[in-house]
Structure formats: C-alpha cells, structure tokens
Wavefront OBJ file of the C-alpha trace (Angstrom):
o trace
v 0.020 0.006 0.003
v 1.476 3.356 -1.068
v 1.263 6.742 0.553
v -0.934 7.991 -2.303
v -3.446 5.265 -1.447
v -3.669 6.393 2.132
v -4.083 10.084 1.306
v -7.900 10.035 0.714
v -8.423 7.854 3.775
v -6.351 10.257 5.927
v -8.267 13.177 4.661
v -11.547 11.511 5.572
v -10.262 10.759 9.107
v -9.181 14.383 9.523
v -12.578 15.616 8.262
v -14.356 13.212 10.698
v -12.165 14.262 13.574
v -12.820 17.985 12.788
v -16.616 17.458 12.856
v -16.392 15.470 16.053
v -14.333 18.292 17.711
v -16.736 20.889 16.420
v -19.664 18.875 17.852
v -18.042 18.377 21.173
v -17.281 22.087 21.603
v -20.670 23.203 20.506
v -22.329 20.644 22.824
v -20.228 21.814 25.738
v -21.059 25.487 25.109
v -24.775 24.753 24.577
v -24.982 22.618 27.823
v -23.123 25.343 29.765
v -25.736 27.857 28.574
v -28.453 25.468 29.520
v -27.217 25.107 33.071
v -26.848 28.810 33.467
v -30.407 29.368 32.303
v -31.796 26.519 34.383
v -30.087 27.766 37.547
v -31.229 31.350 36.711
v -34.905 30.417 36.524
v -34.886 28.169 39.706
v -35.708 30.075 42.926
v -32.856 28.604 44.889
v -28.995 28.719 44.362
v -28.423 25.258 42.840
v -24.699 25.215 43.228
v -24.852 26.287 46.798
v -27.376 23.463 47.535
v -25.205 20.896 45.752
v -22.119 21.988 47.742
v -24.168 21.612 51.047
v -24.751 18.028 49.998
v -28.341 18.282 48.593
v -28.340 15.101 46.473
v -31.863 15.801 45.092
v -30.683 19.133 43.588
v -27.733 17.313 41.963
v -30.071 14.590 40.564
v -32.492 17.313 39.127
v -29.508 19.117 37.505
v -28.042 15.904 36.091
v -31.520 14.814 34.695
v -31.793 18.268 32.894
v -28.349 17.810 31.382
v -28.922 14.169 30.383
v -32.358 14.913 29.021
v -31.198 17.813 26.927
v -28.189 15.808 25.601
v -30.561 12.971 24.638
v -32.831 15.309 22.745
v -29.942 16.957 20.852
v -28.146 13.602 20.198
v -31.261 11.839 18.883
v -32.179 14.775 16.699
v -28.681 14.699 15.186
v -28.846 11.031 14.561
v -32.235 11.363 12.864
v -31.209 14.111 10.518
v -27.733 12.813 9.753
v -28.698 9.358 8.600
v -29.182 8.833 4.866
l 1 2 3 4 5 6 7 8 9 10 11 12 13 14 15 16 17 18 19 20 21 22 23 24 25 26 27 28 29 30 31 32 33 34 35 36 37 38 39 40 41 42 43 44 45 46 47 48 49 50 51 52 53 54 55 56 57 58 59 60 61 62 63 64 65 66 67 68 69 70 71 72 73 74 75 76 77 78 79 80 81 82
C-alpha cells in the first residue's frame, strides 16, 4: 500500500475528527448555557445546595443535562442518517 493510497483515507479521518471536535465544543457550550439558564430560573441557588450536599438538587440538574443531551443527540442522529 502506497502513501498515495492512504491520502484520501487520511483526509476523511481528519474531516471526521474535525466534525467530532466541532460537535463536542458546541455541545459543551450549549450545555453550559443550558445550566446557566436553568439555575437562573430556579428560585434557589443550585450550586450552593449541591455544595451543601443536597443530592436531590444534583439529581435534578443531572436529569436536565442528560435529557437535553438525549434530545440533541437523537435529533442529530435522525437528521444525519441517509
């Protein structure tokens, strides 16, 4: 196998890695914004409650993050399949 045979494959790997990196960064930013908005609309200070050991607040925040990630992930899977 020559280097010229590997060139298109390497290019496809780099493109895939670029899209994965772009998706990870955008997901991290959007989840960060989601957490900020969620904690802004709740009447209590969520981080303070979690630091005090309030497990129920931690579970609620984790459920919000996981639920949003599932919606975004499943939407992407649906619209990227051919």
